[in-house]
N, C-alpha and C positions, 0 to 999 in steps of 0.2 A: 471787706472782709473776704471777700471770693478771689480775689487777686492773691490775697497774702494765702491763702490755702493751695492756690497754684503753685506759688513760688515755692513754700514749706514742702508742699507734695508733689514736687514734679515728675516723681516717678510711678503714681497713680495713673491708671488709665483714664483717659478723659469722662470717658460714661460714670466711672466709680467718683471725679470729682463732680460732675451734674448731681448725680445721685447725694453726695454726701452734701451739697449744697441744698438741695431739698429739706433733707435731715434736720439739718442745723436749723434751717428757718422752721420748722415745726417746732422746734424745742423757743421759738422767739419769745411767745406769750408768759415763758416761766419766770419765776423772780431769781434773780442772779444769773440770767442768762452765760453772761461771758465767761462764768467760772463754768458750767455745766456745758459749755463748750471747748473748755479746755481741758477738761478732765476728762470729755468723752474722748477727745482726740490723743491725750498723752496716755491713757493706758489702754489703746487699741482696741475701747470695746465699738466702735466704727467697724474695725477690720470684719468681725463676724458678721453684722446686720447688711455690706457690701457682699457677702459670700466669699472673703477672700482668704477666709481660714479654713484650715484643714480639720479634719473631724477629732481629730485627736488634739488639737489646738497647740500644736508644736511647730507647723510651718505654716507660710502664708504663697498663697498660690498669685502669681502676676501673668497677664498678659499684656503684652507691648509690642507695638509694631516692630521696635528696633532695640531687641534687649543686649544685642552685644557692643553698640554702642555709646558713647559716652552721655547720652538723656538718660539712662537706666544704670549700666553699671558702675558708671565713675561716682554717680550720686549718692549709688547705695554705701559702695566703697568709702568712700568720703564720708558720709554719715555715720557707719561703723567707725572706725578711726575717731572721728571726734567725739563719741559718745564714751570709746573707750577712756580716751586721754580726759575727758571731762570727769568720769568715775574716779580714774588714777589721781587726779589732783585734788580730788574734793574729799580725801577720804585719808585715815592710816592704814599701813600693811603692816605684816610682818615677815621679816627677813628670814629665811631657812637658814643663811649664812650665820650671821651674827646672832639671830635670834632676837632682836632688838623690833620694837615698833616705832617706826617713823612715818612721818608726812611723804605723800603723794609725791610732792617733789623732789623728793631725795631719789625716788625710786623708777624702775624702768620694768615695764611689760613686756617680757619677750613673745613675738612674734608667733612663734610654732607652736606655743604651748598656753599661751596666756598667763603663767605662773608669774609673779613678781618679787623682786629682790630690790635691796639698795644699790646705787648706781658704783657708790665707793668698794664695797665687797664684791663684787662682779670684777670691777677694774682691779683689785687686789690678787684674786681667784684666778679669773684669767691671765693675766700678766704672767704670775709665776707657772703656770701651765705651759705657757706658751716659752718661755724661759729655758723650763726644764724639757722641753721637746714631747711633752704629755698632751698634744694635741685631742686627743681622745676624751678628754675630761674639758676641755672645753663646751659648756653647755651649759642648760639649766641645771640650777644646783638645787631642784626639790627630789624627792627620794625616789619617786615614781620615774621621772625622767629620767634621772643616772642610772637605775636598772635598765633602761631601753636602750642607754648609752646615745641619747637625744642632742646632738649638737646645736651649736648654737649661728642662728640666719646670720647673712652678710650684713644686714641690714642692722640688726642688734650690738654686732661688733665693729661696726663702724662708728655707733653711738657709745662705746666704751672704751675701745681701744684706739690707740695712738697708730698713726699711719706706718709706723716702724713694725708693732709689733702685730698690725694687719699681714704685712707682707712675708714676715719671718711663718706666722700662720696660714697662710696659704700654700705657701714653700713647704712648710711640714705637710701640711694636708695632701698633697703633690707626693711628696715622697714615698707618704703610709700608702697612696691608692697604687702608685707603682709597685710597691714590695709585695702587694699583695699577688702582682705578677710573674710567676717562677722562671719565666723567662727572660726577664730582664737582670743583667747584670751592670755592676758599677766599674769604670775605667780605673785599672790598680795604678796610672799615674798620678804620684802623689798631689800636685795641684791642680787635678782637674777632676776626680772623682764626678766625674757625669754618668747617668744611667746609659747603657748601650745595648738598644734591642737586637734580638738576634736578627741574622740577615734570612733570604730564602735560602731552601733547600739547594744544595750546591750538585748538579749533574756530573760532577766531575768524581765522587764520592763521598761519605760521609765524614774521611779526614779533613776536607776544606770545611766540614759544618762546626770543626772546633772553632775555627776564626771569628774572631769579633774586631771591629775597628771604629775606634770612638771619633768625634767629632772633632776633637785635639790633632786625628792624625795618628793616634797610637794605636798599633795592630797588638793586639793580646791573644793567647789561648785561653779558652773558657776555663779549661779543667787547671793549669795550673799559674795561669794569671801571668805569665812571665810573656818577654816578647814571643811573637809568631814564630814560631820553631821550623814550620812548613808541615806539609801533610804528609809527610815520610820520614820525618826525625821520630821517634818515640818520644812520647809526653813525659818529662821528668819525674811527673807526679801523677800516675795513672789513677782515672777517677776512682772513688770510691762509693760512690751511689751503686755499683753493680750489687752487692751482698744487701743492701736496702730492696734494692728494686726484687731482688729473689726473693726475698723474705716475704713479699705481700702477695696475696692470692691474686690470680689472674680476673682483669676487669674490674680490678679495687682502685679507689680514689687514690691510694699512694702511688700505684703505679702511674695513675693519669697526671697527677702532679709532676713526678721525676720526667715524663715525656713530654709536657709542656714547659719543663725548666731548660733541657738540652736538647729537644727534637726528639720524633719518637725513629727516625732513620737512625741516630747517631746513638740512640739508646741501645735499639735493638741491633746493631755490629758490635756493641761493648757486651752486651750479653751474650750473644751469639762466640763471640771468642772466649770469652771465659768459661764458656759450655763445653768450648772445642778441647778448651788447655785441660779441663778438668778430665775430660775425657783421656786425653793424650797421657797423663799423667796415670790416671787408674788402668788403663786397657794397654799400654806401650811402653817401651823401654829405650833410651835412646843410647846409642853408640857413645862409647867414653872419646872415641878419636875423632869421628866427625858429627856426631851429635845427631846425625839422622835416625829418626824414630823408627821402631821395627815392633811389629805385633806377631805374636806367637798365636795358632791356632792348636796347635797339637806338636808332638816330636818332643826331643829334648831340650835342655836350658841350655845348652853348646850353643851360642848365637856365632855366626859368620857374617860380618856386616856384607853388604853387595855392594857399597860404594867404596869402602877403604880395604876389606878384606881384612877387619880388624876382628879377634876373637873376644867375647865376652859372656859374659853371665846373664842370662836373662833375669835371673829371679833378683840379683842385688845389684845388677851393672857392672862388676867390675872388671880387669881386664885378665884374660886367661894368657899362659903362655903355649903357643902353637905346637909347642915341643912336648909339652907336660900338661895337658888337660883336666885330667880326673882326678888328680889329689885336692883340685877346688870342691870335688863334690864326694869327696871318700868319707862315707858314715861310718867306717870302721876306726876312724884315728879316733884319738884320745885328746880332748873331747871332740864327739863327732860334731861336723863341719854344718853349718847352719841348711845351705842349699843343696839340694837334690839334684842329680841328673835328670831326673824324671819325677814330675808333680805327682801326684795322689790319681787325679783323673785324667792324666795322660798315661800312665802306668796301665789304667783299665781299659783305655781304649787300645794299645798295645798288645794286651793280653787276651781280646775278645777277638 
């Protein structure tokens, strides 16, 4: 009996085994001693008398000279797995999918949450989710686990799915994780479609940060997704993120997401260009001949371009006849002209 105790309870410290042996021998004079021994050990009563049970009765404290090697850890894991399997196979269980009560031989106990479902239901359910690309639902069908979006373990997947389904599942999971990174784009080359990581920031300027080169050798622009047009050629499809970026408050999650997707340097460059263009449209007027921008701080609205000497109206940008300028500003004509030679604020400056 002592040898049997040592083999069945090798996870016990040696001093506990000696103490347990003395305790069993003290029961020798009782009638039905074998049944007493079995009940005494199976119900765990001996753990309290050995001083191994915690005060709340919910955990066991063990002291072992090598707790991390197979002497203890593997024995406990193996015993736990065998006891779970024994309980699973020896009783019937309710399937949360088909709502049928089935024997344990037709069921599986999921390793992450210990919930039980029939194998055929999981095979059909998970297989359909993988076929449709909805890998977020490949997990425990229990309502609590579905609310927490608890996925399936690889061990459970291998027990239920075919190798082809597992390969597709792993590929979809990898794609799902990559899609969470906004800085990753996909190769626009039809047969390829590989994910492409952003390159390191170029010291030659933010224009080079638009370049993406796939493993297949295809180089393209991250904005227009066409063949790389070079750093100095305007993109045929200018970025659309500037309006969205400016709509978010500073240091917001929305701005950080856009900066991560395209790179902070390139985002800053396009936003500054947009702000400068808006300021030019609002505060300056372009010469209708050479397109140079002119800003007026005072004086009349008759402009003479310093580059091409072209005459134009600062208010509307219309060209003027240098030999007959003032009919464009004639307020006594019928109907009155919309443009004035002097703006109200300019007239006030002139008269003070």
